[in-house]
C-alpha positions in Angstrom: 47.8 10.5 -56.8 44.3 11.8 -57.2 43.0 8.2 -57.2 44.8 7.5 -53.9 43.2 10.6 -52.4 39.8 9.5 -53.7 40.3 6.1 -52.2 41.4 7.6 -48.9 38.4 9.9 -48.8 36.1 6.9 -49.5 37.7 4.9 -46.7 37.3 7.9 -44.4 33.6 8.3 -45.4 33.0 4.6 -44.7 34.7 4.8 -41.4 32.6 7.9 -40.6 29.5 6.1 -41.6 30.4 3.2 -39.4 31.2 5.5 -36.5 27.8 7.1 -36.9 26.1 3.7 -36.8 28.0 2.8 -33.7 27.1 6.1 -32.1 23.4 5.5 -32.9 23.7 2.0 -31.5 25.3 3.4 -28.4 22.5 5.9 -28.0 19.9 3.1 -28.4 21.6 1.0 -25.8 21.9 3.9 -23.4 18.2 4.6 -23.8 17.3 1.0 -23.4 19.4 0.7 -20.2 18.0 4.0 -18.9 14.5 2.6 -19.4 15.4 -0.6 -17.7 16.9 1.3 -14.8 13.8 3.6 -14.6 11.5 0.6 -14.6 13.6 -1.1 -11.9 13.4 2.1 -9.8 9.7 2.4 -10.4 9.2 -1.2 -9.4 11.3 -0.8 -6.3 9.4 2.3 -5.3 6.1 0.7 -6.0 7.1 -2.4 -4.1 8.2 -0.3 -1.1 4.9 1.6 -1.3 2.9 -1.5 -1.5 4.7 -3.0 1.5 4.0 0.2 3.5 0.4 0.0 2.5 0.2 -3.6 3.5 1.8 -2.8 6.9 -0.6 0.0 7.5 -3.5 -2.2 6.5 -2.4 -4.9 8.9 -2.0 -2.4 11.7 -5.4 -0.9 11.0 -6.9 -4.4 10.9 -5.5 -5.3 14.3 -6.7 -2.0 15.7 -10.2 -2.6 14.3 -10.2 -6.0 15.9 -9.1 -4.6 19.3 -11.9 -1.9 19.0 -14.4 -4.6 18.1 -13.4 -6.7 21.1 -13.6 -3.6 23.4 -17.0 -2.7 21.9 -18.2 -6.3 22.4 -17.0 -6.3 26.0 -18.6 -2.9 26.7 -21.8 -4.2 25.1 -21.8 -7.3 27.3 -21.1 -5.1 30.3 -23.9 -2.7 29.5 -26.2 -5.7 29.0 -25.2 -7.0 32.4 -25.9 -3.6 33.8 -29.2 -3.5 32.2 -30.1 -6.9 33.5 -29.0 -5.9 37.0 -30.9 -2.7 36.7 -33.9 -4.6 35.6 -33.6 -7.0 38.5 -33.4 -4.1 40.9 -36.4 -2.4 39.4 -38.4 -5.6 39.5 -37.6 -6.1 43.1 -38.5 -2.5 43.8 -41.8 -2.8 41.9 -42.6 -6.0 43.7 -41.9 -4.3 47.1 -44.1 -1.4 46.1 -46.9 -3.6 44.8 -46.6 -5.8 47.9 -46.7 -2.8 50.2 -49.8 -1.5 48.3 -51.5 -4.8 48.6 -50.8 -4.9 52.3 -52.3 -1.4 52.8 
C-alpha cells in the first residue's frame, strides 16, 4: 500500500513538473506574442507618423513653390517698374537738359 502511495505521489510530482513547464512555455509564448503585437503597433504608429510627415512635407513643398513663383513674378514686376521708372526719368532728364541747352 505504501508503495502504491509513493508511486502515486511520484506520478503527481511528474505531472506537476510537466504542468509547471507548460505554464512557463505559455508565459514565454504570451510574452513573445505581446512583443510581436507591440512591435506591430509601434510599426503602425510609426508608419502613420511617417505618412503624416510626408504629407506635410509635400504640402510645404508646394506652398514654397507657390511662394517662389509669386516672388519671381513680383520681382519681374518690380523690374518692369524700375525699367519704366528709369525710362521716365531718362525722358525727364532729356527734357530738362534740352530745355537748359535751349536757354
